[in-house]
N, C-alpha and C positions, 0 to 999 in steps of 0.2 A: 928600630923604632916602629911603632904601630903605624900603619898607613893612614889611619884617620887623623893622627897627630902630624905625620910627616907632610901632608899636603898643605897644612896651614903654616909650616915653618917659615915660608917666604910669602909675603903678600905685598901688594902695592896699594898704598893709601891714596885715594882720590881727593884732591884738593881743588876747590873752586875759588879763584880770586876775583872779587867783584869790585872794580875800581875803574873810573874813567881816566885815571892817571897812569899812562903806560909805564912810566918810570917805576911806580910802586909795584906793578905787576912783574916787571923785569927783575926787581930786587928780590921779590919772593921766589921767583923761578930760579934765580942764581943761588939763593941760600938753601933751597930744598933740593937735594941731589937725587938724581935717578940712580937705580931703579926703584928706590923706596917710595917715591912719590910720582903720581901721574897728575900733572897740573893743567887745569883748564882756566879760562878767564872769561869775563863778561864785563862790558862797559856800562851796561844799564841794569837796573834792578829787575825789570820785566824779562830781559834776556836771560838773566841769571835764574829767575824763577822757572822759565821754560826748560832750562838745562837740568835744574834740580828735580823737576817733576818727571823728566824722562829718565834720568839716571842719578839718583841721589848720591852726592859725594859724602865722604867721611867727615871732611872739615870744610867750612866756608870761612874765608877771610874777606871781610867786607868793609868798604869805606863807610865813614859815618854819614857822608852826604854823597848822593848820586844825582845825576842830571834829571832823573824821572821820579824816583821815590827815595826815602831815607833808608839807611841801613837798618834802623830799628824797625821800620815798617816791614822790610823783607824778613827780618828775624821773627817778628810776630806771625807773619804768614806761614813760616816754616814750622814754628813751635806750637801754633794753635790752630792747626788745620784739621777739622774733624773728618774731612774726606780722605786725608792721607796721614793718619796718626803715626805711621812708621817714620816720618820725617823728623819726629822729635828726638830721634837718636843722633841726628847730625850735630856735630860740635861747631857752634857758631862763634866766631871771633870777630870783634869789631875793632877797626883801626881808629883810634882817637888821636886828636891833634894836641891834646894836653892831658895831664894827670888830674884834671878837675874832678873832685869827689862827686859833684852833682851829675856830671856826665856818666860816671861809672854807676851811680845809683839808678839813673834812668835806663842804662843798658841792662842792669840786672833785672829790673822790673819788666823789661821787654822780653826777657828770656835769654839774653846773651850769656854764653858760658864762660868766656874769657875775652881779654882785649889785648891789643898791641898799641904802643904809643909811637907816634912819629917823632924823630926819625927811627926807623926800624932797627932794632938791635939783632944781629944775626943769631946769636946764641939764644936769646929770649924767644925769637921766632921759632927756631928749630925745636927747642924744648917744649914750647906750648903746643906746637902742631903735632909733635910725636905723642904727647900725653892725650891731646884731644882725639887723635886718630885711634889710639888704643881704647879710650873710653867709648868712642862711638861703636867700635867693633864688639866690645864686651856688652854694651847695652843692647846691641842688635841680637847678639847670641842669647842673652838672658831674656830679652823681650820675646824672642821666638819660643824659648823654653816656657816662659810664663804663659803665653797664649796657648801653647799646647796643653799646659796643666789646667788652664781655665776651661778650655774646650772639653777636656776629658774629666771635668769635675764630677759629674754624675757617675762616670765609670770608676773613678777613683774611690768614691764612697763604697761602691760594691767590692772593690779590691782591697778595702781596708786602709787606704792611703789618706783618707780625709777624716779629720777630727770633727765630727758633726756637731759636737757640743759647743765648739767655739767658732766653727766655720773656717778653720785654717788647715793646711796640710799638716800631717802628723810627723812624728819622729821617724817612722819607717820611710815616709816619702823623702825626708831629708837625707837619710842614709843611702837611699837608692839614687837620688838625683844629684847630690853634691859631687860624687866622684866624676860624673859626666861633665858637670860645669867646670870642675878643676882641670879635667883633661883638655877641654877646649881652651881654658886660660893658659895651660902649659903650651899648647900648640901655637897659640897666638902671642904668647909672651906678654900677657897683660895681667894686671892685678885684679883680685876679687876682694870686695869688702864684706865683712861678716860682723853683724851686731847681735848681741844677746841682750834681751830686755827682760828683766826680772821684776815682778811685783814685790815691793818691799813689805815685810811683816805679814806675808801671806798666811802663815800658820796662825798668827794672832787674830787676823781678820776672820779666818775660817772658824775659829773657836767662838768669836764674838757674834758673827752674823749667820753662820751656818752654810751648808753646802749649796742650797738653792740660790742664796744671794751671791755667793762667790762665783757660781756658774754664770750668773748674769754679768758680774763684773768682768770675768774673763772674756765673755762674748763681746762686751763693749770695748775692752782693750784690743782684742783681735780686730774688731771693726775699725777702730781708730788707726791701728797700724796699717791695715790693708788700704785704707782710704787716704793715708798721708805719706805712704812710701812712694818712691819714684816708680814710674810705670814699669821699669825693667826689674824691679825688686820682687823677691818671692819670700813670703812669710810662712814659717813653720812653727807649730807648737812643739817645744822641745821637752819641757817637763810640765808638771801640773801648774807651776807658777811662772813659767818663762816661755819666751818665744825667741826664735832665731830668724834674722833677716839676711838673705844673700843678695848682694847688689854689686854692679860694677862701680868702682870708686877708687879715688886716690885718698891720701890722708886728709886733705882739706874737705873734700866732698863728703867723706864718711862722717867727719865730725859735724858738718852742717846737717846731715840727715839725722844723726843721733840727737842733736839738739832739737830739731823739729819734732821728732817722735817723743822726746821727753816732754816738750811743751804741750803737745796735743793731749797727752795723758794726764799730766799733773796740773795744767792750768784751769781745767773745768771738772768739777766733781761728776761722778758717774751716777746716773739716775737708775735706781734698782727698785725692787718690790716695795710696796706700801709707801711710795713717795719718798723713799730714803735717798738722800744725796750723799754719796760716799766719796770723799777726796782720797786720791791715791798718790803715792810717790813710787818711782821706779828707779832701779839701778841699771845702767846701760854700759856694757863693755864692748869694745870694738877692736877689730884687727883688720888692717889692709895687708893682704897676703899675696905675694907674688910667687906662685908655685913653680918649681923648676922641674920636678919629676915625681913619679909615683903618686897618683891622685889619692890612693888610700892612705898612704903615709901623711900626705899633706892634710887630709881631712882629720886624721887623728890629732895631729899637732894643733890645728886650728881649734878644735873642740876643747882640747886640754887647756890651751891658752885662754880661751874664753871663760872656762870654768874657774881658772885661777884668778882672772881679772874680777869676776863677779864676787868671788870669796873675799878678795882684797877690799872691794868697794863696800861689801856688807860689814866687814870689820871696821871700816872707817865711818860707819853710820848710815850707809845707803844714800839714796836720792842724789846720786852723782853720775857723771859721765866720764869714762876714761877710754881713749882710743890710742892704741899703740901705733908707733910708726911702722912703715912697711917692713914685713919680715919675709925672708926668702927661705925656702925649704925644698 
């Protein structure tokens, strides 16, 4: 095995439990076995924040109410901190006292990624912490990759990796960076989410409005995608009428992202030359892929599956979203 992959085969996930109830802390510690997890605890929100700022954990499990601040307040401080944007990759789980839909809604609005309900179910806890840890590590890896790509944007344009006409990375950039992302996903045993976004009836629109207008349309689509994707996502222009998004995700989060991107493109017409407002529809195909080996083979499989998905959606009339369940390869 390549050394770059081998060193990530075994990792310890850092979990911070924030609760003044010692019994809850002990339950979490008992259900999450070593050496997979390194568990720390804090009784107060401010104490937890100090620990998070010094060494960010992968997962935070926090009580809804703390003696000093609420769990939602701590979550907002983590997820919306302009001085420490890297904290947004932390997977924040809130412990609720009931399954009240209003409490879950408030938690989602505050940026909570998932929740647990008292009394804690051991299997539910283990499953959600494992998924959260994997997502955090994948987000961190893709965020690092994304930041590198943004920092080198000007250099990329000189190297021919930037599609200047729409402001996204191009096909060559995808083909060069995707194997590296897949190799890291293989090493960490985490899934990668892939979306392909196709502008419906592009050829017809091109014939009707011409090249200049459609270039404006694609720039607008690219802008909406880049502005509404998760911070860890990377957008590439794949073909003249389509884009590909790589992102850390499981089945549920990829469907949520696909729905959001579909809405931001289709809900408001695009303003182009001469005051024209052009409504668009898009077809979005997605795959959550858990690569097992051979990044090049995985990449080929993903791109082929995405192409088949888009063709099926087109034959069904377009303007649809279809996300496949997790595939292994």
